[in-house]
N, C-alpha and C positions, 0 to 999 in steps of 0.2 A: 238970403239964407233959405235953404230948402228945409221944409218941415220934415221931421222924422216920421216915417210911415207907422201907422198903428198896427201892431202885431196881430191883433184880433181881425182887423180888416184883411191883412195879408193872408192869414190862415183861411178866412172865409172865402177869399178869392181862389186860393189853391184848392179848397174843397170843391168849389163849384166847377173849376177846371177839370178836376179828377172825375167828378160826376158826369161831366160832358165827354169823358173818354180820354183825357190827356193823362196817361200813366205817369209821366215825368213830374206832374204836380204832387203826386204822393211822395216821390223821392225828396222833393223840396220840403214837404211837411216833416218827413223823417229827419232830414238834416237840421231843421229848425228846432225840433223837440227831442231829439235822441238823448242829449245830455240830461235834460230835466227828467225825462222818463226813467233813465237809468239811475239817476241820483235818488229819485223817489223810491224806486224798487230797492235800491241798496239800503236806504234808511229804514225801510219797512222790514226787510229780510235779514239784513246784517252781514251778508257776505257777497263777494263779487260774482261768484259762479251763479248763484241763484238770481242775483240782480240782472246779470247778463241774459240768462234764460227768460226771466220775467219780461225784460224789455223787448226781446224778440217776440215773445208770445203776445205782448200788448200791441206791438205794431202789426202783427198778423191779425189780431182781432179788430184793430182799427181799420185795416185794409178791407177786411170782410164786411165791416159795418158802415163804412164811409158813404156808401150809396144811400143809406137811410138817414144820414146826418142832416138835421133840419136847421141847425144854426140857432136853436133856442137858447143854448148856452155857448160860451166861447169854445173853440176847439180845445184849448188848454184844459178847461174845466172838464169837458167831456172825456178827454184822454186820461186825465187824472183819475176820474171815476172808474174807468176801465182798469187802470193799474190797481186801484184799491180793491176792486172786485176780484181780480186775479190773485192778489196777495191773500185775500180772505180765503179763496178756494185752496190756495197752496198751503196755508196754515192748517186747514182742515185735513188735508192729505198728510201733512207732517205729524199731526196729532195722533194719527193711527199708528205711527211707528216712533217709539221712544228709544233712545240709546240705552243700552244695558251695561256698558262698561266705559271706562275712561278711554280705552283704545278706540271705541266707536265715536267718541266725541271729537269734533274738530278743535283747533286751537282756540277759537273764539268761545268755545263752550266751557273750557276750564282755565280761567285767566290766572289762577294763583299758583301755577306750576313754577318750579324753581327757575330763576333766571329772568323772569319778567321784570321790567322796569316799573317804577311807581306810576309814571305818567300813563303807561299802557294799561295798568291795572285800574287807574281812575277812569279812563275812557271806557273800559270794559264794564266797570260798575255802573257808570251812567247809561251805557247801552242797555244793560240788563234792566236797570230801573225803568227806562223808557219802555222796554219790552213788556214789563209787568203792569203798565198802566192799563186801565180799561180801554177797549178798542177805540171808541170814539174820541177819548182824550188823547190817546197815542197818535191817532191819525191827524187830529187837529194840530197837535204840537208839531208833528213832522211837516205838515203842510205850511204852517205859519213860520217856523224857524228855519227849516232846511230848504223848503221850496219857495220861501219868501212870498207866499200868497197873502193877499189882503183878506180880511174877515168876510167880505161879501163874496169873494171867490170861494173861500172855504165853505161858506153856507150853501152856495150853489152846488159844489161838488158833493157835499154830504147830505143835501136835501133837508136842510134845517134853516132856522132863522139866523140872522147875524148875531143876535143876542145869545142864542144857544151856542154858536161857534165861539163867541167870546167866553162864555161860561165854561165850555169844555177846555179851552186854553188855560183859563185861570185855575181850574181844578187839576189839570195836568201839571202845571207848574207847582202847585201846592203838593201834589202827590209825589213829584220828583224830590222836592225838598225833604219830605218825610222819609222817602226811601234811601236817600243818600246822606241824610243826617246833617244837612247844611242849615 
């Protein structure tokens, strides 16, 4: 029986090959991580167009920075941190422009319009409740639930202890229960 390769080792090998001048190694990294990067961006931003743009921006930033990657964290952790930083920057940009009318709002912004089904409304209520959590709690919840990261990985991404990551997750769950009335 052949042992399954360690994804962290595979990533580190691809990074080293890229740093040695093999451009195709970056394509392999993109292929291995594009779905997770996109999913994370979507969970944080809430729409496909922004998530697609953010994913492309993340890979551009990864490409530009990969020569300086030292391997102190896993590639996955490092890339996740890049996405979180980009999303934070994007939210700052969006905060400067607030919609002024329902016409300016996208469909995800006004979920209670006529014709929406109850299930869609419930998902939207949950999405909004997650969006209103404090930043660290929201990010911890998304990394744990949707990215299926372990607490030690979350701690590495967020630059905190495992205990703090667990506490953020606990407080996020408690905050969601309060916001959605469960």
